[in-house]
C-alpha positions, 0 to 999 in steps of 0.5 A: 668933207667929213665924210671923205676924210673918214673915208680916207681915213677909214681906207690908209688904216686898213690897206696899211694893216693888209700890207704889214700883216696884221688883222686877217688872221693869214698863215703867209706872214714871214715868220709863219712863211719862214717855219718860225709859228704852228699855223694851227697845226698840231705837234703830229702835222709840224712832224709827221705833215698833212695828209691821210697818213694819221698815224705814225709810219714803223718802218720795221725791215727791209720789203724786196718787194715793197720796196721794186713795186715803189720804184716802179710807180716811183720811175711812173710818177716822180723821175720827172722832178726827183732824180733817185741819189742828185737834186734835180727840180725837187730833192735827191729821193735818197736822202729825204727819209733824213731829213723826215719820216716816213710818214711826212714823204707819204703826206708830202706824196699824197697831200701835195698842195696841202703841205706846201702852202700850209705845212712849215716845211712844205712851204722853205722848200717850196721857196727853194727849189720854186715848183711845185710839186705835183697831185699824182694821185697815189694811194697809201700804199704806193706812197708807201711803196716810194717810201720802203724804194725812198731806203733802197737808195744807196746814196754816192759817199760826198768824198768821192763825187768832190773829187 
């Protein structure tokens, strides 16, 4: 009888601890999902994302040829979920660089699964759009071209769209 009571107590305490978010070291707590923790990410990863691009991408002067190549890749791989100037299944492509660094955008393009599971902003995007961004096997060069294309997208004036 005492053995079964002890076992019940151990199971109860374990279940209580797990359901209240303690003891398992998981980064899926409410705080980390809301972006209040760093989830073990470095300062660079928090600002520029998790992925193969591990140095800040400097954009410099617009490269029209690279942007044209990026538009082709975007149209082939991204338009099922992203529109250039409006929200669709994912955010409008033309506003991305207003909110995120080029490095972050490239890491999101090339590493969407890890970004939406581990990065606070990626988790927020997953909560907002409720649709995971699929892996598209985009190279670093293609991702850089897509970012260059993003720079060429002109967003409509909000006054025009609200009339």
